[in-house]
N, CA, C and O atoms as CSV, one atom per row, in Angstrom:
chain,resi,resn,atom,element,x,y,z
A,1,MET,N,N,-15.616,-8.758,-3.983
A,1,MET,CA,C,-15.232,-7.728,-3.068
A,1,MET,C,C,-15.469,-6.368,-3.720
A,1,MET,O,O,-15.572,-6.246,-4.940
A,2,LYS,N,N,-15.552,-5.359,-2.866
A,2,LYS,CA,C,-15.817,-4.014,-3.351
A,2,LYS,C,C,-14.665,-3.083,-2.965
A,2,LYS,O,O,-14.114,-3.161,-1.867
A,3,PHE,N,N,-14.324,-2.203,-3.905
A,3,PHE,CA,C,-13.219,-1.268,-3.732
A,3,PHE,C,C,-13.675,0.132,-4.090
A,3,PHE,O,O,-14.609,0.318,-4.869
A,4,LYS,N,N,-12.999,1.117,-3.507
A,4,LYS,CA,C,-13.209,2.508,-3.887
A,4,LYS,C,C,-11.847,3.133,-4.123
A,4,LYS,O,O,-10.959,3.053,-3.275
A,5,LEU,N,N,-11.691,3.755,-5.282
A,5,LEU,CA,C,-10.456,4.449,-5.622
A,5,LEU,C,C,-10.561,5.898,-5.161
A,5,LEU,O,O,-11.520,6.594,-5.496
A,6,ASP,N,N,-9.584,6.344,-4.402
A,6,ASP,CA,C,-9.528,7.732,-3.971
A,6,ASP,C,C,-9.265,8.613,-5.191
A,6,ASP,O,O,-8.865,8.120,-6.246
A,7,GLU,N,N,-9.491,9.912,-5.039
A,7,GLU,CA,C,-9.355,10.827,-6.172
A,7,GLU,C,C,-7.936,10.925,-6.702
A,7,GLU,O,O,-7.732,11.358,-7.836
A,8,ASN,N,N,-6.961,10.536,-5.913
A,8,ASN,CA,C,-5.567,10.606,-6.352
A,8,ASN,C,C,-5.087,9.299,-6.990
A,8,ASN,O,O,-3.920,9.178,-7.361
A,9,THR,N,N,-5.967,8.347,-7.112
A,9,THR,CA,C,-5.616,7.018,-7.618
A,9,THR,C,C,-6.119,6.858,-9.049
A,9,THR,O,O,-7.292,7.120,-9.313
A,10,PRO,N,N,-5.265,6.436,-9.980
A,10,PRO,CA,C,-5.687,6.359,-11.381
A,10,PRO,C,C,-6.781,5.316,-11.628
A,10,PRO,O,O,-6.777,4.224,-11.060
A,11,TRP,N,N,-7.705,5.697,-12.491
A,11,TRP,CA,C,-8.860,4.852,-12.841
A,11,TRP,C,C,-8.416,3.542,-13.490
A,11,TRP,O,O,-9.175,2.573,-13.493
A,12,ILE,N,N,-7.224,3.495,-14.031
A,12,ILE,CA,C,-6.718,2.285,-14.688
A,12,ILE,C,C,-6.669,1.100,-13.710
A,12,ILE,O,O,-6.686,-0.053,-14.140
A,13,LEU,N,N,-6.610,1.376,-12.407
A,13,LEU,CA,C,-6.587,0.279,-11.427
A,13,LEU,C,C,-7.880,-0.523,-11.439
A,13,LEU,O,O,-7.884,-1.696,-11.069
A,14,LYS,N,N,-8.979,0.097,-11.861
A,14,LYS,CA,C,-10.250,-0.629,-11.971
A,14,LYS,C,C,-10.073,-1.843,-12.879
A,14,LYS,O,O,-10.464,-2.956,-12.527
A,15,LYS,N,N,-9.488,-1.619,-14.037
A,15,LYS,CA,C,-9.271,-2.712,-14.995
A,15,LYS,C,C,-8.324,-3.763,-14.422
A,15,LYS,O,O,-8.556,-4.961,-14.589
A,16,VAL,N,N,-7.271,-3.330,-13.754
A,16,VAL,CA,C,-6.301,-4.248,-13.156
A,16,VAL,C,C,-6.984,-5.147,-12.129
A,16,VAL,O,O,-6.765,-6.358,-12.116
A,17,ILE,N,N,-7.805,-4.557,-11.277
A,17,ILE,CA,C,-8.509,-5.321,-10.239
A,17,ILE,C,C,-9.518,-6.278,-10.849
A,17,ILE,O,O,-9.597,-7.441,-10.452
A,18,GLU,N,N,-10.281,-5.796,-11.801
A,18,GLU,CA,C,-11.342,-6.617,-12.396
A,18,GLU,C,C,-10.800,-7.718,-13.301
A,18,GLU,O,O,-11.520,-8.674,-13.589
A,19,GLU,N,N,-9.560,-7.613,-13.755
A,19,GLU,CA,C,-8.966,-8.679,-14.562
A,19,GLU,C,C,-8.664,-9.913,-13.719
A,19,GLU,O,O,-8.689,-11.034,-14.229
A,20,ILE,N,N,-8.382,-9.720,-12.452
A,20,ILE,CA,C,-8.011,-10.833,-11.571
A,20,ILE,C,C,-9.229,-11.652,-11.170
A,20,ILE,O,O,-9.246,-12.872,-11.334
A,21,GLU,N,N,-10.233,-10.988,-10.650
A,21,GLU,CA,C,-11.451,-11.652,-10.205
A,21,GLU,C,C,-12.614,-10.711,-10.439
A,21,GLU,O,O,-12.441,-9.567,-10.860
A,22,GLU,N,N,-13.795,-11.215,-10.160
A,22,GLU,CA,C,-14.973,-10.375,-10.311
A,22,GLU,C,C,-15.126,-9.517,-9.060
A,22,GLU,O,O,-15.594,-9.990,-8.024
A,23,HIS,N,N,-14.736,-8.280,-9.162
A,23,HIS,CA,C,-14.830,-7.320,-8.069
A,23,HIS,C,C,-15.599,-6.105,-8.561
A,23,HIS,O,O,-15.716,-5.871,-9.764
A,24,GLN,N,N,-16.115,-5.344,-7.624
A,24,GLN,CA,C,-16.799,-4.100,-7.952
A,24,GLN,C,C,-15.903,-2.939,-7.552
A,24,GLN,O,O,-15.472,-2.853,-6.402
A,25,VAL,N,N,-15.622,-2.049,-8.488
A,25,VAL,CA,C,-14.724,-0.925,-8.239
A,25,VAL,C,C,-15.447,0.378,-8.581
A,25,VAL,O,O,-15.918,0.567,-9.702
A,26,ASP,N,N,-15.525,1.270,-7.595
A,26,ASP,CA,C,-16.060,2.616,-7.788
A,26,ASP,C,C,-14.936,3.602,-7.513
A,26,ASP,O,O,-13.862,3.221,-7.048
A,27,SER,N,N,-15.192,4.863,-7.804
A,27,SER,CA,C,-14.178,5.876,-7.499
A,27,SER,C,C,-14.846,7.128,-6.957
A,27,SER,O,O,-15.999,7.428,-7.264
A,28,VAL,N,N,-14.096,7.839,-6.150
A,28,VAL,CA,C,-14.545,9.112,-5.596
A,28,VAL,C,C,-14.903,10.062,-6.741
A,28,VAL,O,O,-15.901,10.780,-6.682
A,29,TYR,N,N,-14.085,10.052,-7.761
A,29,TYR,CA,C,-14.306,10.938,-8.904
A,29,TYR,C,C,-15.633,10.628,-9.607
A,29,TYR,O,O,-16.413,11.540,-9.881
A,30,HIS,N,N,-15.890,9.368,-9.895
A,30,HIS,CA,C,-17.103,8.996,-10.623
A,30,HIS,C,C,-18.364,9.105,-9.772
A,30,HIS,O,O,-19.473,9.138,-10.306
A,31,GLU,N,N,-18.199,9.162,-8.452
A,31,GLU,CA,C,-19.352,9.348,-7.560
A,31,GLU,C,C,-19.562,10.821,-7.206
A,31,GLU,O,O,-20.440,11.153,-6.409
A,32,ASN,N,N,-18.755,11.699,-7.800
A,32,ASN,CA,C,-18.850,13.143,-7.558
A,32,ASN,C,C,-18.690,13.518,-6.089
A,32,ASN,O,O,-19.400,14.384,-5.578
A,33,ILE,N,N,-17.749,12.858,-5.417
A,33,ILE,CA,C,-17.472,13.216,-4.024
A,33,ILE,C,C,-15.992,13.588,-3.853
A,33,ILE,O,O,-15.410,13.374,-2.790
A,34,THR,N,N,-15.400,14.139,-4.897
A,34,THR,CA,C,-14.018,14.600,-4.791
A,34,THR,C,C,-13.962,15.752,-3.798
A,34,THR,O,O,-14.922,16.511,-3.660
A,35,GLY,N,N,-12.852,15.878,-3.118
A,35,GLY,CA,C,-12.690,16.939,-2.140
A,35,GLY,C,C,-13.251,16.600,-0.771
A,35,GLY,O,O,-13.137,17.395,0.162
A,36,ILE,N,N,-13.848,15.443,-0.642
A,36,ILE,CA,C,-14.396,15.013,0.644
A,36,ILE,C,C,-13.246,14.807,1.630
A,36,ILE,O,O,-12.157,14.390,1.235
A,37,ASP,N,N,-13.482,15.095,2.895
A,37,ASP,CA,C,-12.414,14.918,3.875
A,37,ASP,C,C,-12.179,13.432,4.138
A,37,ASP,O,O,-13.057,12.601,3.905
A,38,ASP,N,N,-10.991,13.115,4.625
A,38,ASP,CA,C,-10.578,11.718,4.820
A,38,ASP,C,C,-11.523,10.958,5.747
A,38,ASP,O,O,-11.875,9.812,5.466
A,39,LYS,N,N,-11.928,11.573,6.830
A,39,LYS,CA,C,-12.809,10.905,7.796
A,39,LYS,C,C,-14.143,10.527,7.149
A,39,LYS,O,O,-14.633,9.414,7.340
A,40,SER,N,N,-14.728,11.448,6.389
A,40,SER,CA,C,-16.005,11.172,5.722
A,40,SER,C,C,-15.854,10.082,4.664
A,40,SER,O,O,-16.714,9.210,4.536
A,41,LEU,N,N,-14.758,10.133,3.907
A,41,LEU,CA,C,-14.518,9.098,2.900
A,41,LEU,C,C,-14.359,7.737,3.566
A,41,LEU,O,O,-14.917,6.746,3.095
A,42,ASN,N,N,-13.614,7.684,4.640
A,42,ASN,CA,C,-13.450,6.429,5.355
A,42,ASN,C,C,-14.793,5.900,5.860
A,42,ASN,O,O,-15.050,4.699,5.775
A,43,GLN,N,N,-15.644,6.770,6.380
A,43,GLN,CA,C,-16.954,6.350,6.877
A,43,GLN,C,C,-17.818,5.779,5.752
A,43,GLN,O,O,-18.516,4.782,5.942
A,44,ILE,N,N,-17.765,6.417,4.582
A,44,ILE,CA,C,-18.516,5.909,3.429
A,44,ILE,C,C,-18.027,4.512,3.061
A,44,ILE,O,O,-18.832,3.604,2.853
A,45,CYS,N,N,-16.712,4.341,2.980
A,45,CYS,CA,C,-16.149,3.030,2.635
A,45,CYS,C,C,-16.534,1.980,3.666
A,45,CYS,O,O,-16.856,0.846,3.312
A,46,PHE,N,N,-16.501,2.351,4.934
A,46,PHE,CA,C,-16.853,1.419,6.008
A,46,PHE,C,C,-18.314,0.989,5.882
A,46,PHE,O,O,-18.620,-0.199,5.989
A,47,LYS,N,N,-19.212,1.939,5.659
A,47,LYS,CA,C,-20.647,1.626,5.525
A,47,LYS,C,C,-20.918,0.762,4.299
A,47,LYS,O,O,-21.806,-0.090,4.322
A,48,GLU,N,N,-20.156,0.979,3.228
A,48,GLU,CA,C,-20.359,0.232,1.981
A,48,GLU,C,C,-19.549,-1.059,1.921
A,48,GLU,O,O,-19.614,-1.780,0.926
A,49,ASN,N,N,-18.785,-1.359,2.976
A,49,ASN,CA,C,-17.883,-2.526,2.982
A,49,ASN,C,C,-16.958,-2.502,1.773
A,49,ASN,O,O,-16.837,-3.483,1.039
A,50,ARG,N,N,-16.308,-1.356,1.585
A,50,ARG,CA,C,-15.376,-1.177,0.471
A,50,ARG,C,C,-13.963,-0.970,0.998
A,50,ARG,O,O,-13.743,-0.283,1.996
A,51,ILE,N,N,-13.030,-1.572,0.313
A,51,ILE,CA,C,-11.619,-1.348,0.593
A,51,ILE,C,C,-11.202,-0.092,-0.162
A,51,ILE,O,O,-11.406,0.011,-1.372
A,52,LEU,N,N,-10.628,0.844,0.548
A,52,LEU,CA,C,-10.165,2.093,-0.058
A,52,LEU,C,C,-8.756,1.908,-0.593
A,52,LEU,O,O,-7.888,1.366,0.092
A,53,ILE,N,N,-8.534,2.357,-1.815
A,53,ILE,CA,C,-7.196,2.367,-2.412
A,53,ILE,C,C,-6.820,3.822,-2.621
A,53,ILE,O,O,-7.538,4.569,-3.286
A,54,THR,N,N,-5.683,4.223,-2.045
A,54,THR,CA,C,-5.301,5.627,-2.051
A,54,THR,C,C,-3.790,5.803,-2.120
A,54,THR,O,O,-3.026,4.868,-1.882
A,55,LEU,N,N,-3.383,7.010,-2.448
A,55,LEU,CA,C,-1.975,7.402,-2.373
A,55,LEU,C,C,-1.756,8.312,-1.159
A,55,LEU,O,O,-0.632,8.741,-0.899
A,56,ASP,N,N,-2.810,8.598,-0.434
A,56,ASP,CA,C,-2.801,9.541,0.682
A,56,ASP,C,C,-2.336,8.859,1.973
A,56,ASP,O,O,-3.061,8.054,2.557
A,57,TYR,N,N,-1.129,9.190,2.403
A,57,TYR,CA,C,-0.540,8.561,3.592
A,57,TYR,C,C,-1.273,8.927,4.881
A,57,TYR,O,O,-1.092,8.255,5.896
A,58,ASP,N,N,-2.091,9.972,4.866
A,58,ASP,CA,C,-2.848,10.351,6.059
A,58,ASP,C,C,-3.762,9.229,6.539
A,58,ASP,O,O,-4.081,9.161,7.726
A,59,PHE,N,N,-4.182,8.359,5.648
A,59,PHE,CA,C,-5.058,7.250,6.038
A,59,PHE,C,C,-4.338,6.220,6.909
A,59,PHE,O,O,-4.990,5.376,7.524
A,60,ALA,N,N,-3.034,6.271,6.972
A,60,ALA,CA,C,-2.273,5.327,7.805
A,60,ALA,C,C,-2.549,5.537,9.287
A,60,ALA,O,O,-2.364,4.622,10.090
A,61,ASN,N,N,-2.985,6.723,9.649
A,61,ASN,CA,C,-3.189,7.056,11.053
A,61,ASN,C,C,-4.656,7.232,11.425
A,61,ASN,O,O,-4.965,7.891,12.418
A,62,ILE,N,N,-5.545,6.663,10.660
A,62,ILE,CA,C,-6.971,6.821,10.919
A,62,ILE,C,C,-7.338,6.109,12.219
A,62,ILE,O,O,-6.882,4.994,12.471
A,63,ASN,N,N,-8.156,6.748,13.035
A,63,ASN,CA,C,-8.524,6.173,14.329
A,63,ASN,C,C,-9.956,5.657,14.360
A,63,ASN,O,O,-10.367,5.065,15.358
A,64,ASP,N,N,-10.721,5.864,13.304
A,64,ASP,CA,C,-12.093,5.386,13.242
A,64,ASP,C,C,-12.132,3.945,12.759
A,64,ASP,O,O,-11.110,3.377,12.374
A,65,ASN,N,N,-13.332,3.359,12.783
A,65,ASN,CA,C,-13.525,2.054,12.166
A,65,ASN,C,C,-13.228,2.173,10.676
A,65,ASN,O,O,-13.482,3.211,10.064
A,66,PHE,N,N,-12.699,1.120,10.110
A,66,PHE,CA,C,-12.432,1.101,8.670
A,66,PHE,C,C,-12.655,-0.324,8.186
A,66,PHE,O,O,-12.585,-1.273,8.967
A,67,TYR,N,N,-12.923,-0.468,6.900
A,67,TYR,CA,C,-13.143,-1.791,6.331
A,67,TYR,C,C,-11.836,-2.396,5.846
A,67,TYR,O,O,-11.582,-3.584,6.044
A,68,GLY,N,N,-11.026,-1.592,5.224
A,68,GLY,CA,C,-9.727,-1.997,4.709
A,68,GLY,C,C,-9.167,-0.854,3.894
A,68,GLY,O,O,-9.898,-0.194,3.155
A,69,ILE,N,N,-7.873,-0.617,4.025
A,69,ILE,CA,C,-7.256,0.503,3.319
A,69,ILE,C,C,-5.918,0.041,2.735
A,69,ILE,O,O,-5.096,-0.559,3.428
A,70,ILE,N,N,-5.720,0.333,1.457
A,70,ILE,CA,C,-4.450,0.079,0.787
A,70,ILE,C,C,-3.853,1.434,0.430
A,70,ILE,O,O,-4.431,2.194,-0.347
A,71,ILE,N,N,-2.698,1.726,1.004
A,71,ILE,CA,C,-2.006,2.978,0.714
A,71,ILE,C,C,-0.815,2.645,-0.188
A,71,ILE,O,O,0.112,1.945,0.222
A,72,LEU,N,N,-0.854,3.148,-1.401
A,72,LEU,CA,C,0.206,2.880,-2.366
A,72,LEU,C,C,1.271,3.962,-2.282
A,72,LEU,O,O,0.958,5.152,-2.255
A,73,ARG,N,N,2.531,3.542,-2.242
A,73,ARG,CA,C,3.668,4.457,-2.164
A,73,ARG,C,C,4.645,4.160,-3.305
A,73,ARG,O,O,5.743,3.658,-3.062
A,74,PRO,N,N,4.255,4.468,-4.548
A,74,PRO,CA,C,5.157,4.202,-5.680
A,74,PRO,C,C,6.321,5.187,-5.698
A,74,PRO,O,O,6.284,6.223,-5.034
A,75,LYS,N,N,7.346,4.852,-6.461
A,75,LYS,CA,C,8.495,5.765,-6.597
A,75,LYS,C,C,8.088,7.049,-7.310
A,75,LYS,O,O,8.585,8.127,-6.983
A,76,GLY,N,N,7.192,6.940,-8.278
A,76,GLY,CA,C,6.697,8.104,-9.009
A,76,GLY,C,C,5.194,8.195,-8.870
A,76,GLY,O,O,4.560,7.238,-8.426
A,77,GLN,N,N,4.603,9.328,-9.240
A,77,GLN,CA,C,3.162,9.527,-9.108
A,77,GLN,C,C,2.400,9.274,-10.407
A,77,GLN,O,O,1.174,9.383,-10.431
A,78,GLY,N,N,3.101,8.940,-11.474
A,78,GLY,CA,C,2.427,8.675,-12.739
A,78,GLY,C,C,1.579,7.416,-12.671
A,78,GLY,O,O,1.811,6.533,-11.845
A,79,LYS,N,N,0.587,7.352,-13.558
A,79,LYS,CA,C,-0.332,6.212,-13.505
A,79,LYS,C,C,0.375,4.881,-13.778
A,79,LYS,O,O,-0.038,3.856,-13.237
A,80,ASN,N,N,1.414,4.870,-14.591
A,80,ASN,CA,C,2.126,3.620,-14.856
A,80,ASN,C,C,2.893,3.135,-13.634
A,80,ASN,O,O,2.974,1.931,-13.393
A,81,ALA,N,N,3.456,4.058,-12.859
A,81,ALA,CA,C,4.157,3.684,-11.629
A,81,ALA,C,C,3.177,3.109,-10.616
A,81,ALA,O,O,3.480,2.124,-9.943
A,82,VAL,N,N,2.003,3.724,-10.507
A,82,VAL,CA,C,0.982,3.246,-9.574
A,82,VAL,C,C,0.462,1.886,-10.027
A,82,VAL,O,O,0.317,0.970,-9.217
A,83,LYS,N,N,0.185,1.758,-11.311
A,83,LYS,CA,C,-0.316,0.491,-11.861
A,83,LYS,C,C,0.688,-0.636,-11.639
A,83,LYS,O,O,0.316,-1.729,-11.214
A,84,SER,N,N,1.941,-0.372,-11.921
A,84,SER,CA,C,2.988,-1.375,-11.751
A,84,SER,C,C,3.104,-1.820,-10.294
A,84,SER,O,O,3.199,-3.014,-10.011
A,85,LEU,N,N,3.096,-0.868,-9.381
A,85,LEU,CA,C,3.179,-1.195,-7.958
A,85,LEU,C,C,1.970,-2.015,-7.523
A,85,LEU,O,O,2.111,-2.987,-6.781
A,86,PHE,N,N,0.791,-1.630,-7.978
A,86,PHE,CA,C,-0.417,-2.356,-7.577
A,86,PHE,C,C,-0.417,-3.778,-8.133
A,86,PHE,O,O,-0.823,-4.710,-7.439
A,87,LYS,N,N,0.029,-3.954,-9.360
A,87,LYS,CA,C,0.113,-5.306,-9.936
A,87,LYS,C,C,1.090,-6.174,-9.136
A,87,LYS,O,O,0.809,-7.340,-8.861
A,88,GLU,N,N,2.230,-5.602,-8.768
A,88,GLU,CA,C,3.208,-6.330,-7.958
A,88,GLU,C,C,2.593,-6.724,-6.609
A,88,GLU,O,O,2.804,-7.835,-6.123
A,89,PHE,N,N,1.838,-5.806,-6.018
A,89,PHE,CA,C,1.156,-6.072,-4.752
A,89,PHE,C,C,0.176,-7.234,-4.904
A,89,PHE,O,O,0.150,-8.136,-4.066
A,90,MET,N,N,-0.624,-7.219,-5.959
A,90,MET,CA,C,-1.641,-8.253,-6.153
A,90,MET,C,C,-1.024,-9.631,-6.378
A,90,MET,O,O,-1.650,-10.646,-6.074
A,91,GLU,N,N,0.187,-9.675,-6.902
A,91,GLU,CA,C,0.859,-10.956,-7.111
A,91,GLU,C,C,1.343,-11.573,-5.803
A,91,GLU,O,O,1.552,-12.783,-5.727
A,92,SER,N,N,1.520,-10.754,-4.781
A,92,SER,CA,C,2.078,-11.260,-3.530
A,92,SER,C,C,1.114,-11.215,-2.353
A,92,SER,O,O,1.449,-11.700,-1.273
A,93,PHE,N,N,-0.078,-10.643,-2.533
A,93,PHE,CA,C,-1.009,-10.482,-1.415
A,93,PHE,C,C,-2.424,-10.695,-1.926
A,93,PHE,O,O,-2.831,-10.068,-2.904
A,94,LYS,N,N,-3.169,-11.563,-1.283
A,94,LYS,CA,C,-4.557,-11.813,-1.698
A,94,LYS,C,C,-5.444,-10.657,-1.243
A,94,LYS,O,O,-5.390,-10.241,-0.086
A,95,LEU,N,N,-6.251,-10.149,-2.156
A,95,LEU,CA,C,-7.076,-8.988,-1.866
A,95,LEU,C,C,-8.041,-9.226,-0.702
A,95,LEU,O,O,-8.341,-8.295,0.046
A,96,ASN,N,N,-8.530,-10.460,-0.538
A,96,ASN,CA,C,-9.466,-10.722,0.560
A,96,ASN,C,C,-8.787,-10.651,1.927
A,96,ASN,O,O,-9.473,-10.618,2.949
A,97,LYS,N,N,-7.469,-10.626,1.964
A,97,LYS,CA,C,-6.720,-10.518,3.223
A,97,LYS,C,C,-6.572,-9.059,3.670
A,97,LYS,O,O,-6.018,-8.792,4.737
A,98,VAL,N,N,-7.063,-8.118,2.864
A,98,VAL,CA,C,-6.946,-6.699,3.201
A,98,VAL,C,C,-8.019,-6.277,4.219
A,98,VAL,O,O,-7.837,-5.294,4.936
A,99,ILE,N,N,-9.118,-7.007,4.281
A,99,ILE,CA,C,-10.217,-6.644,5.176
A,99,ILE,C,C,-9.700,-6.549,6.618
A,99,ILE,O,O,-9.056,-7.466,7.128
A,100,GLY,N,N,-10.002,-5.417,7.253
A,100,GLY,CA,C,-9.584,-5.195,8.633
A,100,GLY,C,C,-8.157,-4.722,8.794
A,100,GLY,O,O,-7.643,-4.653,9.911
A,101,LYS,N,N,-7.508,-4.392,7.677
A,101,LYS,CA,C,-6.103,-3.979,7.736
A,101,LYS,C,C,-5.886,-2.644,7.037
A,101,LYS,O,O,-6.623,-2.269,6.125
A,102,ILE,N,N,-4.871,-1.948,7.480
A,102,ILE,CA,C,-4.334,-0.806,6.744
A,102,ILE,C,C,-2.959,-1.242,6.261
A,102,ILE,O,O,-2.064,-1.515,7.061
A,103,LEU,N,N,-2.804,-1.305,4.943
A,103,LEU,CA,C,-1.551,-1.738,4.344
A,103,LEU,C,C,-0.848,-0.559,3.681
A,103,LEU,O,O,-1.476,0.278,3.032
A,104,ILE,N,N,0.445,-0.516,3.857
A,104,ILE,CA,C,1.271,0.454,3.145
A,104,ILE,C,C,2.100,-0.350,2.161
A,104,ILE,O,O,2.949,-1.153,2.549
A,105,VAL,N,N,1.841,-0.122,0.880
A,105,VAL,CA,C,2.462,-0.910,-0.182
A,105,VAL,C,C,3.540,-0.067,-0.852
A,105,VAL,O,O,3.264,0.969,-1.459
A,106,GLU,N,N,4.773,-0.542,-0.724
A,106,GLU,CA,C,5.917,0.099,-1.353
A,106,GLU,C,C,6.567,-0.917,-2.285
A,106,GLU,O,O,6.201,-2.093,-2.282
A,107,ILE,N,N,7.516,-0.471,-3.069
A,107,ILE,CA,C,8.217,-1.393,-3.953
A,107,ILE,C,C,8.944,-2.422,-3.096
A,107,ILE,O,O,9.733,-2.066,-2.220
A,108,ASN,N,N,8.676,-3.691,-3.350
A,108,ASN,CA,C,9.290,-4.828,-2.652
A,108,ASN,C,C,8.983,-4.899,-1.162
A,108,ASN,O,O,9.690,-5.583,-0.423
A,109,GLN,N,N,7.942,-4.205,-0.707
A,109,GLN,CA,C,7.614,-4.247,0.711
A,109,GLN,C,C,6.139,-3.934,0.947
A,109,GLN,O,O,5.591,-2.996,0.369
A,110,ILE,N,N,5.503,-4.736,1.808
A,110,ILE,CA,C,4.136,-4.481,2.248
A,110,ILE,C,C,4.170,-4.430,3.766
A,110,ILE,O,O,4.533,-5.405,4.425
A,111,ARG,N,N,3.786,-3.281,4.313
A,111,ARG,CA,C,3.749,-3.141,5.762
A,111,ARG,C,C,2.296,-3.115,6.230
A,111,ARG,O,O,1.460,-2.428,5.644
A,112,ILE,N,N,2.008,-3.858,7.272
A,112,ILE,CA,C,0.682,-3.820,7.868
A,112,ILE,C,C,0.734,-2.780,8.975
A,112,ILE,O,O,1.361,-2.994,10.013
A,113,ARG,N,N,0.081,-1.668,8.751
A,113,ARG,CA,C,0.088,-0.553,9.698
A,113,ARG,C,C,-0.865,-0.820,10.852
A,113,ARG,O,O,-0.578,-0.496,12.005
A,114,LYS,N,N,-2.014,-1.423,10.516
A,114,LYS,CA,C,-3.007,-1.726,11.537
A,114,LYS,C,C,-3.757,-2.974,11.106
A,114,LYS,O,O,-4.064,-3.153,9.927
A,115,ASP,N,N,-4.046,-3.830,12.066
A,115,ASP,CA,C,-4.799,-5.069,11.792
A,115,ASP,C,C,-5.798,-5.249,12.923
A,115,ASP,O,O,-5.449,-5.762,13.986
A,116,ILE,N,N,-7.046,-4.828,12.697
A,116,ILE,CA,C,-8.043,-4.881,13.766
A,116,ILE,C,C,-8.471,-6.305,14.098
A,116,ILE,O,O,-9.036,-6.551,15.163
A,117,LEU,N,N,-8.209,-7.232,13.203
A,117,LEU,CA,C,-8.585,-8.619,13.465
A,117,LEU,C,C,-7.600,-9.311,14.391
A,117,LEU,O,O,-7.929,-10.335,14.989
A,118,ASN,N,N,-6.400,-8.768,14.517
A,118,ASN,CA,C,-5.374,-9.390,15.364
A,118,ASN,C,C,-4.888,-8.473,16.498
A,118,ASN,O,O,-3.801,-8.672,17.040
A,119,GLU,N,N,-5.698,-7.474,16.847
A,119,GLU,CA,C,-5.284,-6.592,17.947
A,119,GLU,C,C,-5.735,-7.140,19.284
A,119,GLU,O,O,-5.476,-6.529,20.321
């Protein structure tokens, strides 16, 4: 599977994701597209069949086509808080189940905001 880390998401998640299975992880920062608007970023992810991982809650209300979006809502914004939350998420949710969904991941809770496969 392919993932894209938003500019607000720590690069350490690449290692966390790749430790579980063989996945491809890119980032907005490493592709030099920081500052891109949400709609354009979503379109890029959709065209590339990439699941977007972000801390930006604005993606919860996206009305365009999307491939899959994981919105992380940790208690703190530090990279360790984000990493810990993402690891907890991966232990309880299979990454291949994210396709076609917008997930809001909080401590001890995963909410499915949108599921285009079951609408």
